[in-house]
C-alpha positions in Angstrom: -24.8 11.5 4.9 -25.7 8.5 7.1 -24.6 8.3 10.8 -22.1 5.5 9.9 -20.6 7.5 7.1 -20.2 10.6 9.4 -18.6 8.5 12.1 -16.2 6.9 9.6 -15.3 10.3 8.2 -14.7 11.7 11.7 -12.3 8.8 12.5 -10.6 9.4 9.2 -10.1 13.1 9.9 -8.9 12.3 13.4 -6.3 9.9 11.9 -5.2 12.5 9.3 -4.5 15.1 12.0 -2.4 12.6 14.0 -0.7 11.4 10.8 0.5 14.9 9.8 1.7 15.6 13.4 3.6 12.4 13.6 7.3 13.1 12.8 8.1 9.4 12.4 5.3 8.9 10.0 6.3 11.9 8.0 9.9 10.8 7.8 9.1 7.2 6.7 5.8 7.2 4.9 6.1 10.6 3.2 9.8 11.6 3.0 11.1 8.0 2.3 8.4 7.3 -0.2 9.0 10.5 -2.1 12.7 9.9 -2.1 12.5 6.3 -3.3 9.5 6.9 -5.7 11.2 9.8 -7.5 14.9 9.2 -6.9 15.3 5.6 -8.2 13.3 6.0 -11.5 15.0 9.4 -12.1 18.4 7.8 -11.6 17.5 5.0 -14.0 16.4 7.7 -16.6 19.8 9.4 -16.2 21.7 6.1 -16.5 19.8 4.7 -19.4 18.4 7.7 -21.3 16.0 6.9 -24.1 14.7 3.8 -22.5 11.3 4.7 -21.0 10.4 1.0 -20.6 13.2 0.7 -18.0 12.0 3.8 -16.2 8.5 2.3 -16.1 9.8 -1.0 -14.7 11.6 0.8 -12.0 8.7 3.1 -11.3 6.3 0.2 -10.9 8.7 -1.8 -8.7 9.3 1.1 -6.4 5.5 1.8 -6.4 5.0 -1.6 -4.7 7.6 -0.6 -2.1 6.2 2.8 -1.3 2.6 1.5 -1.1 3.8 -1.1 1.3 5.6 1.5 3.5 2.8 4.0 3.5 -0.1 1.5 4.0 0.9 -1.9 5.3 3.7 -0.9 7.6 2.2 2.4 8.6 -1.2 1.0 9.7 0.5 -1.9 11.5 2.6 0.5 13.6 -0.3 2.9 14.1 -2.9 0.4 15.3 -0.3 -1.4 17.5 0.6 1.9 19.1 -3.0 2.9 19.7 -3.8 -0.5 21.0 -0.9 -0.3 23.5 -2.0 3.2 24.5 -5.6 1.9 25.0 -6.8 4.5 22.5 -8.6 1.9 20.5 -10.4 0.7 23.6 -11.4 4.2 24.5 -12.7 4.8 21.0 -14.9 1.7 21.2 -16.2 3.0 24.6 -17.6 6.1 22.8 -20.0 4.0 20.9 -18.2 4.0 17.6 -18.6 0.8 15.7 -15.5 -1.4 15.1 -15.9 -1.1 11.3 -15.9 2.7 11.7 -12.8 2.8 13.8 -10.8 0.6 11.5 -12.5 1.8 8.3 -11.7 5.5 9.2 -8.0 4.7 9.7 -7.9 2.7 6.5 -9.7 5.4 4.5 -7.2 8.0 5.9 -4.2 6.1 4.8 -5.7 5.2 1.4 -6.3 8.9 0.7 -2.9 10.0 1.9 -1.1 7.3 -0.1 -3.1 7.8 -3.2 -2.1 11.5 -3.1 1.5 10.6 -2.4 1.4 8.3 -5.5 0.0 11.1 -7.6 2.8 13.4 -6.6 5.4 10.8 -7.4 3.8 9.9 -10.7 3.5 13.5 -11.9 7.1 14.3 -10.8 8.3 11.4 -13.0 6.2 12.5 -16.0 7.8 15.9 -15.7 11.4 14.9 -14.9 11.9 11.7 -16.9 10.8 10.2 -20.3 8.0 8.3 -18.6 4.7 9.0 -20.2 1.3 9.1 -18.3 -0.7 5.9 -18.4 -2.9 5.2 -21.4 -5.7 4.3 -19.0 -5.4 6.6 -16.0 -8.7 5.3 -14.4 -7.3 1.8 -14.3 -4.1 3.0 -12.8 -6.0 5.0 -10.1 -8.2 2.0 -9.4 -5.2 -0.3 -9.0 -3.5 2.1 -6.6 -6.7 2.7 -4.5 -7.6 -1.0 -4.4 -4.0 -2.0 -3.6 -3.8 0.5 -0.8 -7.0 -0.8 0.7 -5.9 -4.4 0.6 -2.5 -3.6 2.0 -4.1 -1.6 4.8 -6.4 -4.6 5.6 -3.3 -6.9 5.7 -1.5 -4.4 7.9 -4.4 -4.4 10.4 -4.4 -8.2 10.2 -0.8 -8.6 11.0 -1.1 -6.7 14.3 -2.5 -9.9 15.8 1.1 -11.3 15.9 2.8 -8.0 17.0 3.3 -8.1 20.7 4.2 -4.4 21.2 4.7 -1.2 19.4 8.5 -1.3 19.5 8.7 -4.3 17.2 5.9 -3.4 14.8 8.2 -2.0 12.1 10.5 -5.0 12.4 7.7 -7.5 12.0 6.5 -5.8 8.8 10.0 -5.6 7.2 10.0 -9.1 5.6 6.9 -8.3 3.7 8.4 -5.0 2.5 11.5 -6.8 1.3 9.5 -9.6 -0.5 7.2 -7.1 -2.1 10.1 -5.0 -3.4 11.9 -8.1 -4.6 8.9 -9.6 -6.4 7.9 -6.3 -8.0 11.4 -5.4 -9.3 12.0 -2.5 -6.9 15.5 -3.8 -6.3 16.1 -4.3 -10.0 15.8 -7.5 -12.1 16.9 -9.8 -9.2 14.0 -12.1 -9.7 15.7 -13.4 -12.8 18.3 -15.0 -10.5 15.7 -16.8 -8.5 14.3 -20.3 -9.1 11.0 -20.5 -11.0 9.0 -21.6 -8.0 10.2 -18.7 -6.0 9.1 -16.3 -8.7 5.7 -18.0 -8.9 5.3 -17.5 -5.1 6.2 -13.8 -5.3 3.7 -13.4 -8.1 1.0 -14.3 -5.7 1.7 -11.3 -3.4 -0.8 -8.4 -3.5 1.9 -6.0 -4.6 2.5 -8.1 -7.7 -1.2 -7.7 -8.6 -0.9 -4.0 -8.2 2.1 -3.8 -10.4 0.5 -6.1 -13.1 -2.7 -4.0 -13.2 -0.7 -0.8 -13.4 1.4 -2.3 -16.2 -1.8 -2.9 -18.1 -2.8 0.8 -17.6 0.6 1.9 -19.0 0.6 -0.5 -22.0 0.8 1.4 -25.2 -2.0 -0.4 -27.0 -5.2 -1.8 -25.7 -9.0 -1.6 -25.5 -11.4 -1.3 -22.6 -12.4 -5.0 -23.0 -8.8 -6.1 -23.2 -7.8 -4.0 -20.2 -10.6 -5.6 -18.1 -9.6 -9.1 -19.1 -5.9 -8.4 -18.3 -6.8 -6.8 -15.0 -9.1 -9.7 -14.0 -6.4 -11.9 -12.5 -4.8 -9.1 -10.5 -8.3 -8.1 -9.2 -9.0 -11.7 -8.1 -5.6 -11.9 -6.3 -6.4 -8.7 -4.4 -9.9 -9.9 -3.6 -8.5 -13.2 -2.1 -6.0 -11.3 0.0 -8.8 -8.9 1.2 -11.1 -11.7 2.3 -8.2 -13.5 4.1 -7.3 -10.2 5.9 -10.9 -9.6 6.9 -11.3 -13.1 8.3 -8.2 -12.6 10.4 -9.3 -9.2 11.7 -12.8 -10.5 12.5 -11.5 -13.5 14.4 -8.3 -12.4 16.1 -7.9 -8.6 16.0 -7.1 -7.3 19.5 -8.4 -3.9 20.7 -6.3 -3.8 23.9 -3.0 -5.2 25.2 -2.9 -8.6 26.7 -3.1 -8.7 30.4 0.2 -9.8 32.0 
C-alpha cells in the first residue's frame, strides 16, 4: 500500500469512528434512511399487493432520497462543522494532502451508504414482492458512483454555507428536488410542466435511478445494459467534474476571519 493510500485509509477510519459516535448522524443518515428506505416501499407493497413494479418505482425514488441524506447532506454538515472547529486546518498542518483529507471522508461515507443501501435492498427483497436486480453489478456500480458524486457535490456546496447551524437547511432544497424528480414522493412529476421534468432529469439522482432501473429490468444483455447506462454515467461524470472544479477553486479549509 502506498503512502497516499495509507493516509487516505487513515482519514477514512477516523471519519468512520466519528460517524458512529455522532448521535445526530446516526439519527438522520442511518435511522431516517432505514425508516424511509424500508417503510415506504413496504407500505406500497401492502397497499398494492401483486404490483412489484410499483414497489420498484417507490424503492428507486426513495433510494435517491436516502443517498442524498446519507452523502450530500451528511458530508456538507460534517465538513462545515470540521471547518468551523478548525479541525480541517489542523489536519492539513499534519502534512496530510488535501486530496487525502477530503478523499478519506468521501470514501468513508461512500462505504457507509453503500452498506446502508444493501441493508435496505435485502430487507425489501425479503419483506416485499420486489425481486433482486437482474444485474447486481450494475446496481452496485450505480450506487457507489452516485454516492461518490453526491459526496463531491456536498463538499462543493460548503463554499456557500456560512456556518454549521445552517448547513442542513442549505442542503434541504436539493433533497426535496432529488426526491421529487426521482419519484420518492410518488408520481408528482406527472403534474409538472414538461420543461420542469426535463430539468429534474438532469440531476445526478435521476441518473442513479435510471441506471438502477436498467439493472432491475427483466430482460437485457450486457451490451444493452452498457448502452442504456451510458447517458446516466455521462450525467454523473459532468456533475463530478463540476464539483471538483468548485472544490479546487473555492473550497475553504477554515472559517472566514471577521
